[in-house]
C-alpha positions in Angstrom: 1.1 -45.9 32.4 -0.8 -46.8 35.6 1.0 -46.6 38.9 3.7 -49.3 38.7 5.7 -50.9 41.5 8.4 -53.4 40.7 9.7 -56.2 43.0 12.8 -58.1 42.1 13.3 -61.4 43.9 17.0 -61.8 44.4 17.4 -63.8 47.6 18.3 -67.2 46.0 21.2 -69.1 47.5 22.5 -70.5 44.2 24.0 -73.7 45.6 24.9 -75.1 42.2 27.1 -72.0 41.5 29.6 -73.5 44.0 30.6 -70.0 45.0 30.7 -67.7 48.1 29.4 -64.9 45.9 25.6 -64.4 45.9 24.2 -65.8 42.7 22.8 -62.4 41.5 26.2 -60.8 41.7 27.8 -63.2 39.1 28.5 -61.5 35.9 27.0 -61.6 32.4 28.7 -59.2 29.9 30.7 -57.7 32.7 27.7 -56.7 34.9 26.1 -58.5 37.8 22.9 -60.4 36.8 20.9 -58.2 39.1 22.3 -55.0 37.4 20.9 -56.2 34.1 17.5 -56.7 35.7 17.6 -53.3 37.4 18.5 -51.6 34.1 15.5 -53.1 32.5 13.3 -52.2 35.4 14.3 -48.6 35.4 13.6 -48.3 31.7 9.9 -48.9 32.6 9.8 -45.8 34.8 8.3 -47.4 37.9 7.2 -45.4 41.0 9.4 -47.6 43.2 11.6 -50.7 43.0 11.9 -53.2 45.8 14.8 -55.7 45.8 14.4 -58.8 48.0 17.8 -60.1 49.1 18.8 -62.8 51.5 21.9 -64.9 50.9 25.1 -62.9 51.2 23.5 -60.6 53.8 24.6 -57.1 53.0 26.9 -58.0 50.1 24.2 -57.5 47.5 23.0 -54.0 48.5 26.6 -52.9 49.2 27.7 -54.0 45.7 24.8 -52.5 43.8 24.8 -49.3 46.0 21.7 -47.6 44.7 20.0 -45.3 47.1 16.8 -45.2 45.0 16.1 -48.9 45.6 14.1 -50.2 48.5 16.0 -53.2 49.9 14.0 -55.8 51.7 15.7 -58.7 53.5 14.1 -62.2 53.4 15.2 -64.2 56.4 14.4 -67.1 56.6 13.8 -67.8 52.9 10.5 -69.6 52.7 9.6 -69.3 49.0 8.7 -66.8 46.4 5.3 -66.0 48.0 7.0 -65.4 51.3 9.6 -63.1 49.6 6.8 -60.9 48.1 5.1 -60.8 51.5 8.1 -59.0 52.9 7.5 -56.2 50.4 3.8 -55.6 51.2 4.5 -52.6 53.5 6.2 -50.9 50.6 3.6 -51.6 47.9 1.0 -49.0 47.1 -2.6 -49.8 47.9 -3.5 -49.0 44.3 -1.8 -49.7 41.0 0.0 -52.8 39.9 3.2 -54.7 40.8 5.6 -56.3 38.3 7.5 -59.3 39.7 11.0 -59.9 38.2 13.9 -62.2 39.2 17.4 -61.2 39.8 18.8 -64.2 38.1 16.9 -63.7 34.8 19.0 -61.0 33.2 18.0 -61.1 29.5 14.3 -60.2 29.8 13.6 -57.4 27.2 11.9 -54.1 28.0 9.6 -54.6 25.0 8.3 -57.9 26.4 7.6 -56.4 29.8 5.9 -53.4 28.3 3.6 -55.8 26.5 2.9 -57.7 29.8 2.1 -54.5 31.6 -0.3 -53.4 28.9 -2.0 -56.8 29.3 -2.5 -56.2 33.0 -4.8 -53.8 34.8 -6.0 -53.0 38.3 -8.7 -55.6 37.8 -6.8 -58.5 36.2 -3.7 -60.6 36.6 -1.1 -61.0 33.8 1.3 -63.9 33.5 4.3 -64.3 31.2 4.2 -67.9 30.0 6.3 -69.7 27.5 6.0 -73.0 25.5 9.0 -75.2 26.1 9.8 -78.5 24.2 11.5 -79.7 27.4 9.5 -78.2 30.3 11.2 -80.2 33.0 11.8 -78.1 36.2 9.1 -75.5 35.4 5.7 -74.9 36.8 2.9 -75.9 34.4 0.0 -73.6 33.3 -3.4 -75.2 34.0 -6.2 -74.1 31.7 -9.9 -75.0 31.8 -11.0 -77.5 29.2 -13.3 -75.8 26.7 -12.7 -72.2 27.7 -8.9 -72.2 27.8 -9.0 -69.9 30.8 -6.0 -70.1 33.1 -7.1 -71.7 36.4 -3.8 -72.4 38.3 -0.1 -73.0 38.2 1.2 -76.4 39.4 4.9 -76.7 40.4 6.6 -79.7 38.9 7.3 -81.4 42.2 3.5 -81.3 42.9 2.4 -82.1 39.4 0.8 -85.4 38.3 2.1 -87.4 35.4 -0.6 -86.0 33.1 0.1 -82.4 34.2 3.8 -82.9 33.5 3.0 -83.4 29.8 1.9 -79.8 29.5 4.4 -77.6 27.7 3.1 -74.2 28.6 5.2 -73.2 31.5 5.4 -70.4 34.1 8.3 -68.0 33.8 7.5 -66.5 37.3 7.2 -63.0 35.8 3.8 -61.5 36.4 1.9 -58.3 36.9 -0.7 -58.3 39.7 -3.1 -55.7 41.1 -1.7 -54.3 44.3 -5.1 -54.4 46.0 -5.3 -58.2 45.3 -1.8 -58.8 46.5 -2.6 -57.2 49.8 -5.5 -59.6 50.0 -4.0 -62.8 48.6 -0.4 -62.9 50.0 -1.4 -63.2 53.7 -3.6 -66.2 52.8 -0.8 -68.3 51.2 -0.1 -71.7 52.7 2.9 -74.0 52.5 1.1 -77.3 52.0 3.3 -78.6 49.2 6.2 -80.8 48.5 8.8 -78.1 49.3 6.9 -76.7 52.4 7.2 -73.2 50.8 4.9 -70.3 50.2 4.5 -70.3 46.4 3.7 -67.0 44.7 2.1 -69.1 42.0 -0.7 -70.1 44.3 -2.2 -66.6 43.9 -3.2 -67.7 40.4 -5.7 -70.2 41.8 -6.9 -67.6 44.2 -7.5 -65.2 41.3 -9.4 -67.8 39.3 -11.6 -68.6 42.4 -12.3 -64.9 42.9 -13.3 -64.4 39.3 -10.3 -62.2 38.6 -9.4 -62.3 34.9 -6.1 -63.9 34.2 -4.3 -63.0 31.0 -1.2 -64.5 29.5 1.5 -62.9 27.3 4.5 -64.6 25.7 8.1 -63.4 25.1 9.4 -63.2 21.5 12.4 -65.3 22.5 12.6 -68.2 24.9 16.1 -67.1 26.0 14.6 -63.9 27.6 13.2 -65.9 30.5 16.1 -68.3 31.1 17.5 -68.1 34.6 20.8 -68.9 36.1 21.4 -71.7 38.6 24.8 -73.0 37.6 28.0 -71.9 35.9 26.9 -73.8 32.8 23.7 -71.7 32.6 25.7 -68.6 33.2 28.0 -69.4 30.3 25.0 -70.1 28.1 23.4 -66.8 28.8 26.7 -65.0 28.2 26.9 -66.5 24.7 23.3 -65.6 24.0 23.8 -62.1 25.1 27.0 -61.7 23.0 25.4 -63.3 19.9 22.4 -60.9 20.2 24.8 -57.9 20.6 26.8 -59.1 17.6 23.7 -59.4 15.5 22.7 -55.8 16.4 26.1 -54.5 15.4 25.9 -56.4 12.0 22.4 -54.9 11.4 24.0 -51.4 12.0 26.6 -52.1 9.3 29.6 -53.1 11.4 31.8 -55.7 9.8 32.7 -58.5 12.2 35.2 -61.0 11.1 33.4 -63.6 13.2 30.3 -62.7 15.1 30.8 -65.5 17.5 34.2 -64.1 18.6 33.4 -60.7 20.0 32.6 -59.7 23.6 30.9 -56.5 24.5 30.8 -55.9 28.3 29.1 -52.5 28.3 28.1 -50.3 25.4 29.7 -50.2 21.9 28.7 -47.3 19.6 30.1 -47.6 16.0 30.1 -45.3 13.0 30.0 -46.3 9.4 32.4 -48.8 7.8 33.9 -50.0 11.1 35.8 -53.3 10.9 36.4 -55.5 14.0 38.6 -58.6 13.8 38.3 -61.7 16.0 38.5 -62.0 19.8 38.1 -58.3 20.5 36.7 -57.2 23.9 34.9 -53.9 24.6 34.3 -52.8 28.2 32.4 -49.8 29.6 31.5 -47.2 27.0 33.4 -47.5 23.7 32.8 -45.0 20.9 34.3 -45.8 17.5 34.2 -43.4 14.6 33.7 -44.0 10.9 36.2 -46.1 9.0 38.0 -47.4 12.1 39.7 -50.9 11.9 40.4 -52.9 15.0 42.8 -55.8 14.8 42.4 -59.2 16.4 42.7 -59.8 20.1 42.5 -56.1 21.1 40.9 -54.8 24.3 39.2 -51.4 24.5 37.8 -50.1 27.8 36.1 -46.7 28.1 37.7 -45.4 24.9 36.8 -42.9 22.2 38.4 -43.6 18.8 37.9 -41.1 16.1 37.5 -41.7 12.3 40.0 -43.7 10.2 42.2 -44.9 13.0 43.7 -48.3 12.8 44.3 -50.4 15.9 46.6 -53.3 15.1 46.3 -56.7 16.8 46.9 -57.3 20.5 46.6 -53.7 21.6 45.2 -52.7 25.0 43.6 -49.2 25.3 41.7 -48.0 28.4 40.2 -44.7 29.6 41.8 -42.8 26.7 40.9 -40.6 23.7 42.3 -41.5 20.3 42.2 -38.9 17.5 41.7 -39.3 13.8 43.9 -41.3 11.5 46.1 -42.7 14.2 48.0 -45.9 14.0 48.1 -48.0 17.2 50.1 -51.2 17.8 50.5 -54.0 17.3 51.0 -54.9 21.0 50.6 -51.3 22.2 49.3 -50.4 25.6 47.5 -47.1 26.0 46.8 -46.5 29.7 44.3 -44.1 31.5 44.6 -40.4 31.0 46.1 -40.6 27.5 45.0 -38.3 24.7 46.3 -38.7 21.2 45.6 -36.1 18.5 45.3 -36.9 14.8 47.9 -38.9 12.9 49.7 -40.1 15.9 51.7 -43.4 15.7 52.1 -45.6 18.7 53.8 -48.8 17.7 54.7 -52.2 19.0 55.7 -52.6 22.6 55.0 -48.9 23.3 53.3 -47.9 26.6 51.7 -44.5 27.1 50.2 -43.4 30.4 48.5 -40.1 31.4 50.1 -38.3 28.5 49.0 -36.1 25.6 50.6 -36.5 22.1 50.0 -33.8 19.5 49.4 -34.2 15.8 51.8 -36.1 13.7 54.1 -37.4 16.5 55.4 -40.9 16.5 56.7 -43.5 19.0 57.0 -46.6 16.9 59.0 -49.1 19.0 59.8 -50.2 22.5 59.1 -47.0 24.4 57.6 -45.9 27.7 55.9 -42.5 27.8 54.4 -41.5 31.2 53.1 -38.2 32.6 54.3 -36.4 29.4 53.2 -33.7 27.1 54.5 -34.2 23.5 54.1 -31.5 20.9 53.6 -31.8 17.1 55.8 -33.8 14.7 57.9 -35.3 17.4 59.9 -38.5 16.7 60.5 -40.7 19.7 63.2 -43.3 19.0 63.2 -46.9 20.0 64.0 -47.7 23.6 63.2 -44.2 24.9 62.0 -43.9 28.5 60.5 -41.0 30.3 61.7 -41.6 33.8 58.8 -40.0 35.7 58.9 -41.7 39.1 61.6 -41.2 41.8 60.1 -43.9 44.0 57.8 -41.5 45.8 56.5 -38.9 43.4 55.6 -38.5 39.7 57.1 -35.7 37.6 56.3 -34.2 34.2 58.2 -34.4 31.0 57.5 -31.8 28.3 58.6 -32.4 24.7 57.9 -29.5 22.4 57.2 -29.4 18.7 59.6 -30.9 16.1 61.8 -32.7 18.5 63.8 -35.7 17.4 64.8 -38.1 20.2 67.4 -40.7 19.4 67.1 -44.4 20.4 67.9 -45.6 23.9 67.3 -42.2 25.5 66.3 -41.6 29.1 64.5 -38.4 30.0 64.8 -37.8 33.7 61.7 -35.8 34.8 61.0 -33.0 35.5 62.6 -31.9 32.2 61.7 -29.9 29.1 63.0 -30.8 25.7 62.7 -27.5 23.8 61.3 -26.9 20.3 63.4 -28.4 17.5 65.8 -30.2 19.8 67.7 -33.2 18.7 68.7 -35.7 21.4 71.6 -38.0 20.4 71.0 -41.8 20.8 72.0 -43.3 24.1 71.7 -40.1 26.1 70.5 -39.6 29.6 68.9 -36.1 29.8 68.6 -34.6 33.2 68.3 -30.8 32.4 66.2 -28.7 30.0 67.6 -28.6 26.5 68.0 -25.4 24.4 65.9 -25.1 21.2 67.1 -26.2 17.8 70.3 -27.7 19.1 71.8 -31.2 19.4 72.1 -32.4 23.0 73.7 -35.7 23.9 75.2 -37.3 27.0 77.5 -40.3 26.5 80.5 -41.8 28.1 83.6 -41.6 26.0 84.1 -44.5 23.7 87.5 -46.2 24.1 89.2 -49.4 22.8 91.7 -51.3 25.0 94.7 -52.4 23.0 95.9 -56.0 23.6 92.8 -57.1 25.5 92.0 -60.7 25.1 88.6 -62.3 25.6 88.7 -64.8 28.5 88.8 -68.5 27.5 86.9 -71.1 29.4 89.2 -73.4 31.3 88.9 -77.1 30.6 88.8 -79.5 33.5 91.1 -82.4 33.6 89.9 -85.9 33.5 89.1 -87.4 36.9 
C-alpha cells in the first residue's frame, strides 16, 4: 500500500447532544465514537494518524490517551477545510491522505480499503452514497454526458434542481498529499455558512484535470453520523444487530437477536446458547456447549465448556471452569477462579477467591479472599468475614470440608481437610482435620415465661 496518512475530524460541538461531553466521546457498544473510528483507522496500517479536536479542549485527547496519535487543535472552528488545514504541517509531501470523521463509527475496514485502492497519487477518490432522503447532505455534481464528478454542493448552497440529486457526499475521501498542500491554502469561505468547506477541493480537482473517482459502501449505515441522542441510539441498534447476525452465522443460538448487547468482543465455541437481554462487556470467551440464561451480564470473563449460567447472574473479571453451574442471581466478582464442576447458586457472592473441583456454595453465601479445596460443601448463609474495617484477610478451606448453614468464618483462619463445621457456628481459630467443630451458645428454655400481650387502650 502506498504511503498512507489518516486525518480524523473530531472537533464538532454536537449541540443537539445536549451534553457537556464532547460528541465523539459518547458511547456506541461501550466505546467512544472516536475509539471505533481509530480502531478502523489502525487496521489500515497508516504511517501516521492525525486527530483534529476542538470542543472539550483537552478532554478528548486525555480520554483517548494514545501517544501514537498526532493531536491537532482546531480553534476557532471554521469548517472541515479549515480543520484539515491545521494538519498540513504533519502530512507527508508524497503519498495520500484518508479523511475520516470521529462521529461516523460504523465505517468498515473493507469499504475503506476499496476506497484507498480507488485512489492514487494522481487522483482523488470520494465515498458517495445514494440516499432516498438526501436532506442535509452535500450533493455530487456530475457532468452531463460524461458522468464525471465536477463538484460537491452543500445543501444550504444548492439550488432547487440540485437538491433533487440523490447521490450524496459522505465526507470520506482520499486525496493526494501533494494536491492537498496546493489546494487547502486556496479555500475560501464564500458560502451560506461562511466556512471553509473541504468539499470545495473537488471543484479545484476538476478544474485542474485531476481524475475524480467514486466508490460506494455496501451498506448505507456505514456512513451514518451522530448529531443527536436519537441518531446515537439508532447506530447502537444497528451495531448490535450486525454483531448478532455475525454470531448467528457462526452457529451461536440467540433466543432473540434483537435482545443482546455486545460492548466489546464476544468469542463463542460450538453449540453456545444465549437467552434474552444478556450483556457482554470487554473480552468474553465462551466455550463449547455453554448456556447463558436471560438477563445475565458477563464482563472480561472466560467460561469453559458445558457450563450453565442461570438467569440474572453477574460475572466480571473471572475464570469459570468446565461444567460449572452458576446462579440464578449469582454474583462472581473480580479475581475469582472456579475449577470444573463448581456450583455457585442463588444469592451467592464470590470475590477474589479460588474454588477447586466439585465444590458447592448453593445458597445465600459470601465468599471473599478465600481458597476453597475440592469437594467442599458450603452451607446456606455462610460468610467469610474477611475485613476488619481496615485490612483484608485470607480464609483457607481445604478438601472435603462440610460447612453447616449460618456459619461465620473469621479470617485469617484455616479449615483443615475433612473438617465438619456445625451449623450456626462462629469459627475464629484453625480447625483440626477430620473432626467436628462447632461454636454455639447453650440452648435453654425458660419455664413459665409468657409472651407479652399488647395492651388495649380505653375509649376516649
